[in-house]
C-alpha positions, 0 to 999 in steps of 0.5 A: 937150496941146491946150488946147481939151480943157480945155473938155470934161470929159464923158469924163474922170474928175475927180481928187477932191482937196481944196483944200490948206488953210493957216494964214496967207498963201497959200504956193505952195511949201507948196501944191506939196509938199502937192499932190505928196505927196497923190497918188503918181501925180501928176507934178511938172509937173502938181502945179506947174500945180495949185499955180498954179491955187490961186494964182488962187484965193487972190490978191487981184488983180482985173485980168489985168495984176495976175494975170499979174504975180502968177503970174510972181513966184510961179512964180519963187519955186516954181522957186527952192525946188527943186534941179531946177526943170526939171520944174516949169518945164515945167508952169509954162510950160504954165500960163502960156502957157495963161493968156496965150493965153486973155486975148489970144487966138491970135497971127496964126500961131496963128489957123488952128490947131485947138488955139488957145485961145478968147479969154476975159475975165479973170473967165471965165478965172479961173473956168474954171481954178478949176472945171476944176483936176483936168482937167490931172491927168486929161489927164496920166493919160490920156496915161500910159495912151495911152503904155502902149498904144503902148509895148507894141507895141514889146515883142516875144515872146521878147525881152528889154528893158533899163531903169533909173530906176524910171520909172512910165510904163515900168512901165505899159508893161510891165504893159500888154504883159503883158496880151497873153498871147501874149507872153512877154518878159523885163526886165532891170532896172539897179538904181541903189539907189533905192527907185523901182527896187525898187518898179518890180521888185516890181510887175512881178514881181507881174504875173508878168513875168520880171525880172532885176536887175543892177548898173550895172557889168554894163551893158556885159557884158549888152548885148555878150552878151545877143543877145536884148535888142532894146530899151532903154526908159527914162523922163525927168524932162524932155525938152529942146526939141532932143530930148534928155533930162534924167533920173536920173544914169546914163541918158546912160551907158546911151544911150551904151552901147546904141549903142557896145558892140560887137555891141550897137547897141540901139534906145534909146526914151524914154516921156514925156508931152508935158507934160514938154517944157521950153524948155531946152537945155544949151548946154555939153554935157552940163552940166545946171547951166547950165540951172538944176539945182543939183547938184555941178559935175563940174569942182569935186568936193569931196574930202569925205565925202558925208554931210559935204558934204550936211550942210554944204549943208543948214546953209548953206541951199543947195538942192542935189540930194543924190547919189542924186537927181542927173541927167544930160543925154542927147543926142538923137544917142543917142535913137531915138524918144519914145513919147508920147501923140501917137505915137512922135516922133523927137527932131527932132520935139520942136522942133515940139511945143514950142508945139503941145502948149500 
């Protein structure tokens, strides 16, 4: 997201959302939860950004140094409140970098960049962020619309697309493609039991798109025998800086099968907004626990009933992903490209975008 775009609100509809009201001291966790629940279209990174902007409104800090310290402290508290902090980290890092660059100006290496942030005083920076809080959301919505347009170009007439995960952006891609009445395509949806997947299927069918649902156990069989499948398209929660993704459990398996089922070798594309890029990479492939995700360790499974295990975790105060929300890591070697608002990018391009999108 180019930060100079934050100064131009003329062409963007501003999201009309009231400031979250709280009794007592400011609570960034409650603020985040309220913002996220207020709009089904808002993403977790953007909700994190808006929460930190509300922090600026509530803090009594009067200097840039004090404010930066408060932001760092509350950012850490927010990340520690959720079992999968990576989507929030992507947004929080974006906000923090914007704040720091606004106060200190571009570094020597950034001085010639068209995307550098103009140097603002402390009071100016604070007022600008408070007055333009909703602009992060509108830029994210615009990004999603642009991704839908670009992604629809990969939906070919007479072909079949395999998808899974209940991604909102993938749903928008299909709906956009369906607007072209010269295209007739079919979607095969892998149903993982989540409400999001069913919501997506219902939306696609309501738009007149032919959708066949299958169980996860049937993926290998379908990939190997349906020759009309020419694309596997998924969304993601975050994009890692090395060009991998951390998304709903089963995504890595789907990517692997798309490339390795005999007679398959389908293209595997990921639709993702650039604000989902996070400066993290699993060092122990493919373990996500090492980058801050709190979920069951695959080497330390407890052989107790799921309900009993999750009840005990709750009683012990453990912030751990429930089984239905667990995630896995997909290595960039299985990904053919990312459909972003800036165009289709190769996994190797993500490293370059880590700083450029801020």
